[in-house]
LOTOR-375445 format. One line per 8 residues: number of its first residue (from 1); for each residue x, y, z of C-alpha. Coordinates in steps of 0.2 Angstrom, whole numbers, plus 2048, in hexadecimal, padded with zeros to 3 digits. Last residue first. Example, Ala and Ser with C-alpha at 12.3 -4.5 7.8 and 13.67 -1.06 7.14 Angstrom:
// LOTOR-375445
2	844,7FB,824 | 83E,7EA,827
***
This chain:
// LOTOR-375445
504	E1B,886,120 | E1E,880,133 | E1A,86D,136 | E0D,86D,144 | E11,86C,154 | E16,861,164 | E1B,866,177 | E1A,858,184
496	E19,862,195 | E22,864,1A5 | E1C,86B,1B4 | E22,877,1C4 | E18,87E,1D1 | E1B,88D,1DB | E11,891,1EB | E12,8A3,1F2
488	E0F,8A6,204 | E21,8A9,208 | E24,8B6,1FB | E33,8B4,1EF | E28,8B1,1DF | E20,8C1,1E4 | E30,8C9,1DA | E26,8CE,1CA
480	E18,8D5,1D5 | E07,8CD,1D1 | DFC,8CB,1C1 | DFE,8B8,1BD | E06,8BB,1AE | E12,8C7,1B8 | E17,8BB,1C5 | E1B,8AE,1B6
472	E25,8BC,1AF | E2F,8BE,1C1 | E31,8AA,1C2 | E38,8A8,1AF | E43,8B7,1B2 | E4A,8AF,1C2 | E4E,89E,1BA | E55,8A7,1AC
464	E4E,8AB,19E | E53,8A5,18B | E43,8AE,182 | E3F,89F,179 | E45,893,188 | E38,89D,193 | E29,899,18A | E2C,889,184
456	E2A,882,197 | E17,889,197 | E13,899,1A1 | E06,898,1AF | DFF,8A5,1BB | DF4,8A5,1C9 | DEC,8B3,1D6 | DDF,8AE,1E2
448	DEB,8AF,1F0 | DFD,8AC,1E8 | DFE,89E,1DB | E0B,89B,1D0 | E0C,88D,1C1 | E1E,88B,1B7 | E22,881,1AA | E32,874,1AA
440	E3E,86E,19E | E45,87B,195 | E4B,885,1A3 | E4D,878,1B2 | E45,87E,1C2 | E4A,875,1D1 | E55,885,1D6 | E46,88D,1D8
432	E44,886,1EA | E35,87F,1F3 | E2C,877,1E5 | E1A,872,1E2 | E18,865,1D4 | E0A,866,1C7 | E05,858,1BD | E0C,856,1AB
424	E05,861,19D | E01,85C,18C | E07,86C,180 | E01,86F,16E | E07,87A,162 | DFC,880,151 | E02,88C,146 | DF6,89A,13E
416	DFA,8A0,12C | DEE,896,122 | DDF,898,12F | DE1,8AD,12F | DD3,8B1,121 | DC7,8A7,12C | DCA,8B1,13A | DD0,8AD,14B
408	DC8,8B7,159 | DCF,8C8,160 | DDE,8C7,16C | DE3,8C8,17C | DD3,8C1,182 | DD7,8B0,17E | DC6,8A9,17A | DC4,8A8,168
400	DD3,89E,15F | DDB,898,170 | DCA,893,176 | DC6,888,166 | DD7,880,167 | DD3,87E,17A | DC2,874,178 | DCA,868,16C
392	DDA,867,174 | DD0,861,184 | DC6,858,17A | DD3,84C,173 | DDB,84C,184 | DCD,845,18F | DC6,853,199 | DC9,858,1AC
384	DDD,857,1AD | DE2,867,1B5 | DEA,876,1AE | DDD,878,19F | DE4,883,18F | DE4,892,185 | DF2,89B,179 | DEC,8A6,16D
376	DF4,8B0,15D | E07,8B0,164 | E12,8B6,156 | E1E,8AC,14B | E12,8AE,13C | E02,8AB,144 | E03,8A2,153 | DF7,896,15D
368	DFB,88D,16F | DF0,880,173 | DF3,879,187 | DEE,869,18F | DEB,863,19F | DE6,84F,19C | DD9,843,19E | DDD,833,195
360	DD2,831,185 | DE0,836,178 | DEB,827,182 | DDC,81A,180 | DDD,81D,16D | DCB,81C,166 | DC6,82D,162 | DB9,82F,155
352	DB6,843,151 | DA8,84C,14A | DAF,85D,147 | DAA,86D,151 | D9F,87B,14B | DA1,88D,14C | DA0,88C,138 | DB2,894,131
344	DBA,895,141 | DB4,885,148 | DB6,87A,13A | DC8,883,137 | DCE,881,148 | DC6,870,14E | DCD,869,13E | DE0,86F,142
336	DDE,86A,155 | DD9,858,14F | DE7,856,143 | DF2,85C,151 | DEC,850,15C | DEE,842,14F | E01,848,14A | E04,846,15D
328	DFD,835,15D | E07,830,150 | E16,835,156 | E16,82E,166 | E0B,835,176 | E12,834,188 | E22,83A,186 | E31,837,178
320	E3E,836,186 | E4F,83A,17F | E5C,830,181 | E6C,839,17E | E7B,83C,170 | E8A,844,16C | E92,83E,15C | EA5,840,158
312	EAE,83D,145 | EBF,841,148 | ECC,847,139 | EDF,849,13B | EEB,853,130 | EFC,84A,12A | F0C,84E,126 | F19,840,123
304	F0B,833,11F | F0A,834,10D | EFD,827,108 | EF0,833,103 | EE1,82C,10B | EE7,824,11A | EF6,832,11C | EE6,83D,11C
296	EE0,838,12D | ED4,82C,134 | EC9,82C,143 | EB7,825,144 | EA7,824,14F | EAD,82A,160 | E9E,82A,16B | E98,838,179
288	E8B,836,184 | E7F,845,188 | E7B,84D,199 | E74,85C,190 | E80,867,19B | E8E,85C,199 | E88,85B,185 | E88,86D,184
280	E9A,86F,18D | EA0,864,180 | E99,86C,173 | EA0,87C,176 | EB2,873,178 | EB0,86F,166 | EAB,87D,15F | EB9,888,168
272	EC6,879,164 | EC3,87A,150 | ED3,879,14C | ED7,86B,157 | EE7,866,15D | EED,85C,16D | EFD,860,177 | EFD,871,171
264	EFE,877,183 | EED,881,181 | EE7,871,179 | EEC,867,187 | EE4,873,194 | ED2,874,18B | ED4,861,189 | ED5,85D,19B
256	EC8,86B,1A2 | EBB,864,193 | EBE,851,198 | EAE,84D,191 | EB3,83B,191 | EB1,839,17C | EBA,849,17B | EC7,845,184
248	ECB,835,17D | EC8,83D,16B | ED6,849,171 | EE2,83B,176 | EDE,831,166 | EE3,840,15D | EF3,842,164 | EF8,82F,162
240	EF2,82F,151 | EFB,840,14B | F0B,839,151 | F09,829,148 | F07,831,138 | F13,83E,13A | F0B,850,13F | F05,85C,132
232	EF5,862,13D | EEB,859,14A | ED9,858,149 | ECC,861,13D | EBD,86A,145 | EAB,86F,141 | E9F,86D,151 | E8E,869,149
224	E80,86C,156 | E6E,864,152 | E5E,86C,159 | E4E,864,156 | E4D,855,161 | E51,85F,173 | E47,86F,16D | E49,87D,17C
216	E56,872,184 | E60,873,174 | E5D,886,171 | E62,888,183 | E71,87D,184 | E77,887,173 | E76,899,17B | E7E,890,18B
208	E8C,88A,181 | E8E,89A,178 | E8D,8A5,188 | E99,89A,192 | EA7,898,184 | EA6,8AA,183 | EA7,8AE,194 | EB9,8A3,195
200	EBF,8AD,187 | EBD,8A9,174 | EC7,8AE,165 | EBE,8AD,155 | EAF,8A1,154 | EA5,8A0,144 | E93,89C,147 | E85,896,139
192	E72,894,13E | E6B,888,133 | E5B,882,12D | E52,872,12A | E47,869,11C | E4F,859,11A | E5D,851,120 | E6D,845,119
184	E70,84C,10A | E6F,85E,10E | E78,85C,11E | E87,854,113 | E87,862,107 | E86,86F,117 | E96,868,120 | EA1,86F,113
176	E9C,880,116 | E9E,882,127 | EB1,87F,128 | EB4,888,118 | EB4,89A,11D | EB8,8A5,10E | EA9,8B2,111 | EA2,8AD,122
168	EAE,8B7,12F | EAB,8C5,124 | E99,8C5,125 | E99,8CA,139 | E89,8C8,141 | E8A,8C9,155 | E8A,8BC,161 | E94,8C1,170
160	E87,8CD,177 | E79,8BE,178 | E68,8C0,17B | E65,8CB,16C | E71,8C2,160 | E6A,8B1,166 | E58,8B4,165 | E5B,8BD,154
152	E65,8AC,14B | E58,8A2,153 | E4A,8AB,14A | E56,8AD,13A | E57,89A,138 | E62,89C,129 | E5C,894,118 | E63,885,10F
144	E67,887,0FB | E6A,879,0EF | E73,86A,0ED | E82,873,0E5 | E84,87E,0F5 | E7A,88D,0FA | E79,896,10A | E68,8A0,10D
136	E64,8B0,116 | E65,8B5,128 | E71,8B7,138 | E82,8B1,132 | E88,8B1,144 | E99,8B6,14A | EA0,8B1,15B | EAD,8BA,165
128	EBE,8C5,161 | EC4,8C4,14F | ED1,8BD,143 | ECB,8B9,132 | ED1,8AA,129 | ED0,89A,130 | EC0,89F,13D | EBA,88F,146
120	EAA,887,144 | E99,884,14A | E89,87F,141 | E78,880,14A | E6D,876,141 | E59,87A,142 | E4C,86F,140 | E52,85E,142
112	E49,84F,13C | E53,83F,13D | E51,832,12F | E65,833,12A | E6F,83C,13A | E7B,82D,13D | E81,82C,12A | E87,840,12F
104	E94,837,13B | E9C,82C,131 | E9C,835,123 | EA6,842,12A | EB3,836,12B | EB2,831,118 | EB2,843,112 | EC2,846,11A
96	ED0,845,10F | EC6,844,0FE | EB8,84F,105 | EC5,85E,107 | EC4,863,11B | EB8,867,126 | EB8,859,132 | EA8,855,13C
88	EA4,855,14F | E91,852,153 | E84,858,15E | E71,853,162 | E70,840,15C | E61,838,165 | E65,826,16B | E65,818,15F
80	E75,81A,15A | E78,813,149 | E84,806,147 | E95,809,13D | E9F,802,12F | E90,7FF,123 | E86,80E,124 | E97,817,122
72	E9A,80E,110 | E8A,814,10C | E8C,826,111 | E9D,828,108 | E97,821,0F8 | E86,82D,0FA | E8F,83C,0FE | E9C,838,0EE
64	E8B,835,0E2 | E85,843,0E8 | E93,850,0E5 | E95,849,0D2 | E81,84C,0CF | E83,85D,0D7 | E93,865,0CE | E9E,86F,0D8
56	EA6,860,0E0 | EAE,862,0F3 | EBC,86B,0F9 | EC1,873,0EB | EB2,872,0DD | EA6,87A,0EA | EAF,883,0F5 | EAA,895,0F5
48	E97,88F,0F4 | E8B,89D,0F3 | E85,8A8,103 | E73,8AE,0FD | E6B,8BC,108 | E7C,8C4,109 | E80,8C4,0F7 | E6E,8CA,0F4
40	E72,8D9,0FE | E83,8DC,0F3 | E78,8DA,0E3 | E6A,8E8,0EA | E78,8F4,0EF | E7F,8F3,0DE | E6E,8F4,0D5 | E6B,904,0E0
32	E7D,90B,0DB | E78,909,0CA | E65,90F,0CB | E6D,91F,0D3 | E7A,921,0C5 | E6D,91F,0B8 | E61,92D,0C1 | E72,938,0C3
24	E75,936,0B0 | E64,93A,0AC | E65,94B,0B8 | E74,950,0B0 | E6E,94C,09D | E5E,957,0A3 | E6A,965,0A8 | E74,967,09A
16	E64,967,090 | E5F,975,09A | E6D,97E,09B | E6E,97B,086 | E5D,982,086 | E61,990,090 | E71,996,085 | E65,993,076
8	E58,99F,07D | E67,9AB,081 | E6B,9AB,070 | E5A,9AD,068 | E58,9BD,073 | E68,9C3,06D | E63,9C0,05C | E53,9C9,062
***
């Protein structure tokens, strides 16, 4: 019996020991899991690294400083009336370069950009190519700014040189210091942070093409910020002459000349890759350039022996607002929304009284419905056979209930549906695909009794080439992809004024 008791005690001891081991393993798993979650959270929210050094860490102090700089800048330079699509801004501590930065940031007040592409150099991590921060939030004392993960996804999927590389962003100040200025002058915007490593000729081509395509797709919704200081640690007079030459080449879009001067060390830009890329984009976009301000650290500290130069430059363009002004666009979007809600819930149309003559003109129009970023219906008139407001009501109903690719929209979906309207120009037949401008033109292809149409924004959103755009339009028509090359195929181009609801 004693032996049996002894065996029982040993067994119980083993059982207790095993339970302790299991408990310890469970605790270890919880600890590791929490560490993993902490790392994930760290990736999702990039905390400010330079608050308290490059700029104030306290919100009220930072806001007062920015207000002072921006107010002074407004009094010193006239507002550019055309649309600003890109800027060069310095990235030193605010006490040194804040006033120069304000000279360009005050130009952005009251603008409505959806996405700001931040491009800056890598000061701390050597690498090759272009690093992207693909998702999450960036934080400053003024709050958090979300990453435009959809644009980031498109860039990484389409361009091999653009890849996620978080170490490039951990200590990088060139992008972080731009955020408080942006938060002060803009509302409801997202960012796509890019840091450049060593770039070859193909990398420059890739990056400029990627940013140009985004700009073409949404000319007034994209802002490109090239972050760069200028000459470093020369005498005051030498820095002034060197930087004047650099700014002259930037303002005149002398890309090859500036590149050569940078390679020879005659000119200096620590964010040369970002600046050259923005110049390449501006050249493609037919933009204009204006130098707004220049100063160096000697103007602030009084020490003129070893100074750093700072420049503020705006890239701008006159953009046609189209046939409909903003108020008219909002009226049509409201009409489409009311039509959608009433038809889906009661199968009736709202009573309307439209007196605006432009909205009574016959126009070709498409109404596109999306749900959480995915197509939910798209139907339109390709000929101007109805007054615009009536066509929009009819096509809203058709997109929600008669697009054969989808089941009808339900009441439960209404809050998730996003409406976009495309008012089409007359069609023009072309004899060469070289006349197609991606981002500006839609395509309409006719062969026999087969027809296919794709709107301008489709090619831009997928970053297609002309040839791919033509192939996809042929497929839409039920033709072979290369049918556009055949003699009896008719190719038409058109433009569209595109406007949409504010995204939730």
